[in-house]
C-alpha positions in Angstrom: 78.5 69.0 116.7 77.5 66.8 119.5 78.8 67.0 123.1 81.0 63.9 122.4 82.8 65.8 119.6 83.7 68.7 121.9 85.3 66.4 124.5 87.8 64.9 122.1 91.1 66.6 121.8 92.1 68.0 118.4 94.2 65.7 116.2 97.6 66.8 115.0 96.2 67.4 111.5 93.5 69.7 112.8 96.0 71.6 114.8 98.2 72.1 111.8 95.2 73.3 109.8 94.3 75.8 112.5 97.9 77.1 112.7 98.1 77.5 108.9 94.8 79.4 108.8 96.0 81.7 111.6 99.3 82.4 109.8 97.5 83.1 106.5 95.2 85.5 108.4 98.1 87.3 109.9 99.8 87.6 106.5 96.6 89.0 105.0 96.3 91.6 107.7 100.0 92.7 107.3 99.5 93.0 103.5 96.4 95.2 104.1 98.3 97.3 106.6 101.2 97.8 104.1 98.8 98.8 101.3 97.0 101.3 103.6 100.4 102.8 104.7 101.4 103.2 101.0 98.1 104.9 100.1 98.4 107.3 103.0 102.0 108.2 102.1 101.1 108.8 98.5 98.1 110.9 99.4 100.3 113.0 101.7 102.9 113.5 98.9 100.2 114.4 96.4 98.6 116.9 98.8 102.0 118.6 99.4 102.7 118.7 95.6 99.2 120.2 94.9 99.7 122.8 97.6 103.0 123.8 96.3 101.7 124.1 92.7 98.7 126.2 93.9 101.1 128.7 95.4 102.6 129.2 91.9 106.0 127.7 92.7 108.0 126.0 89.8 110.3 123.9 91.9 107.7 121.6 93.5 109.0 118.3 92.3 112.5 117.3 93.5 114.3 115.3 90.9 114.6 111.7 92.0 117.5 111.0 89.6 119.8 113.1 87.4 120.2 112.1 83.8 123.8 111.9 82.6 125.3 111.8 86.1 126.4 114.8 88.3 127.1 118.1 86.6 130.4 119.8 87.2 
């Protein structure tokens, strides 16, 4: 780029492209943070389950749902 190019203000189209790129970058960062959070939570859950099983317990996994509805 020459000195003359740097003195000219950005056009509206260039500004829109820059804003779009910035928003896509922010979305990508948020997706990566969400994926990292999910991995950390799952690793923590797995570590707790493994520790429980190593202690010889049999009720390590809490049922997430009950088949057939509540028992009476």
